N, C-alpha and C positions, 0 to 999 in steps of 0.2 A: 504493500500500500504506500501511497505518497501522502505526505502531510504538509501543511502550510507553515506551522510554527515549530516543528521539531524535525530532526533527522534521525533515522534509525538504520544502523548498519550492523548486520550480524555476520561475523566471520570467526572461524576457529573457536566456537563456543563463547565468544564475547559479543554482547549486544552493546554497541556504543550508541548512547542516546545523547544527542546534541540539542540543547535548547536553541532555537533558531529564529530569534527576533532581534538581530543585532542592532537594528535601527532604534529599538526600544530597550537596549541593554538586557534583552532576554527576559523582560518582566512578564509576569503571568497575565494572560488575557483569558477571557471566557473560552475562546477557541482553543488556546493552548491547553487549558484544563480538559476540554473534551478530547483532544487528541492524546493527551497523556493517559486518559482513561481508556481510549480505544486501543492503545498499544499493549495494554497489560497482558492479554492472552499470548502475545508474541514473546514477552519477557518471561512468561511462565512456562514456555514450551521446553521440551526436553533437549533441544539443540542449543539452548542457552544455558551456560553454567556460570557466567559472571556478567554483571552489568556495570558499565562505565558511563557516568553522567558528566557532561561538561557543557560549556556554552560557546556559541559562535561569536566571533569578533573579539572585542576587548572586555567582555563581562561574562561572569558566570550567570548572574541574574540580579536585577535591581528590585526584587520584590514584586508586589502587585502593581499592575499598570492602572493608576488611578484615573487615567484619561480614557480607558477602554469603556465604551458604551455597549459592547456586545452587539448582537443582532437577534433577529427573530428565532433563529435556530440555537444560538448560544447567548442567551440573555445575561446581562450583568446582574448579579445577585447582591442583596444586602449583606453586610459584613458577616453576621452570624450564620446566615444561610450559605454564604460562600464557603465558610469554614466547614460547616456540616456536610455539604454536598461535594466540595471540590478539594480543598486543601487537606482536610483530615483523612479522607479515604486514601489520598496519595501517600501521605506520610505513613499511615498504617500498612499500606501495601508494601512499601519498601522495607519497613521494619520486620514484617512477617514473611517476606519472600524467602524461600528456602534455598537461597544462593547469595553469594557475596555481592555487595553493591559498593562501588568505588566512586567517589566524587573527585574530579580534577578541576579545582577552582582556578580558573585562568584569569580572573579579574575581580571586580567587585562582587561580593555576595552579601546582599543587603536584605533586611526584612525576611519575608517568607522564603526568599531564595537562600538565605543563610540557614534557615530551618531545614530546607531541602538538603543542603550539604550535610548538616549535622545528623540528619536521618540516615545517611549512608553509613556503612560499616567502617570504611577507611577513607579519610579525607586527605588528599594531597593538594598543595597549592603552589602557584607560581610566586616568585619572590615579590613581584609587583602587586599581587592580589591583596585585597583587604576585606575584612568582615565588619559588618555594621548592623547593630540592632536599631534600625531606624524608626521603630514604632513610636518611641517617646517624643520624637520631634513633631509628630502630628497628633499627639494626645491619645495614642492607642497603647495597648499592652502587647508584648510579644506573643505571637501565635504560631500556628502550624507546628507546634511541638517545642518551641524554643524555651518556654518556661519549664518544660520537662527535661530537655537535654542539657541546658546550660548549668544548672546546679550540680548535675551528676558528672559533668565533664570537668568543671573548673571550681566547684565549691560555691556555697551560697554567697560569700563575700564578693567574689569576682562576678558571679552571675548578676547580683544586684547592680553592681557598677556598670556592667555591659548594658543591662536593660534600662536603667534609670538615666544614665548619662548619654548613651548613644554615641560614644566616641568611636572613631575608626580604629580598628585593631589590625595592625600589619600582619602579614603571613608569618613573619618571624616571631612576633609576640604571641600569635595564636598557637604556634608550635610550642613555645616555651611554657605557656600556661596549660598545655594539654588539651587544647580545643581541637587540634588537628594532629595528624600523624607526622607529616614531613613536608618540608619546603624544597622546591627545586628552582634553579634559574629558569627564567621565562621560556627560553628556547629549548629547555630540557624536559619541561613538565609533561607534555603529551607523550613523548617517547617513553618516559618513565612510567606514566599511568597505563599506557597500552601494554607495556612489558609486564607490569604487575597484574593487569587484568588477564593477560594470556596465561601467566604463571598460575593464577588462581583457577582459571577455566580448566586447566589440566591437572588440578589438584583433587584431593578427596572431597568432592562436593557434598556428599552426605554428612561427612564430618564437619565441614564448614557450617552446614545448616544447623546441626546440633549445637555447635559452639555458639552460634548466633542466638538460638532459642534459650540456651542456658544463661548466657550473658544478659539477655533481656529479662529473663525470669528473676535473676539475682537482684535486680533493682528494687524489687518489692518483697523479697524473702528474708527471713531470718536465717542464721547459719544452719540450723538443723534441717529446715525445709530445703535449703539449697544443696546440702549434702545429699539429700534424697533425690533431688533433680539430677545431680551428677551421677549418682548410682544408676538411675533409670536410663539416662541418656547414654552412659558408657556401655550399658548392656546392649542397647540398640546399635551403637557404633561397632561393638565387638562382632556383630553378626553381618556387617556389610562386606561386600566383595572388596571394597577399597582397603579395609583393614587386613583382610587375608593377603591382598597383593602387597601392602606395605610391609608386612612381616616377611613375606617371601622375598621381596626385593632386599630387605635388610640382611637376611640370612645369606642371600646369594651375592651380596655386595654389588648391586646394580641399581640404576634409577628405577623407581616405581612407575608403573604405567596405570594411572587411576582411570576408572571408567565412570565415576560418579554414581556408583550403584552399591 
């Protein structure tokens, strides 16, 4: 399928999803939301084992497009309805997807676009990129998951500062505070992101899915409950073909060939 506001390229198990409204700094429109919903079956398909999200041009995303009026087919929704029907399902989809999601932040990631990046499992950023909780500048609260992700990633003190002050956070500072995984020079970001995505696409996909589920569960569990989660998930992982292959490859001193089963 062809899309107007996004690009989707699937190769070697990697689905590269590019937000493609560069003239609007890849800000969310009603049409983009619809297209992001339409591609979900493709991202869930068995031939995709890793998703890489980035932005076209000089931005990852500038949040919601406040000038977008929508159209008859894709109407603009009021704030609460937009969150309920558009943003929140997207964030939950990425967090619950049983395969790794990588964000390659190539420029500004502001507002809900920053939330989109934080909803990914691993976030890489270009040296010139920056992050901005822009909501407070127009009298709103962080949304699309930011009030959930921020305190868990950087602690309540930093989270409050990011949300209430709305200062630009450089990629380097974001890495130092634990907001993202790693920073690359601008001209190295996409090569590094694509290499990582391909590496994970050829990795033990079922194990990655269980890691993701266990980490997500830990955020609301006490220690005893989480130990039970680890026990149960390890039992599942122990019966995968990837585990058998990993052990065999270790014993035979060769690279493992994982099938994602």
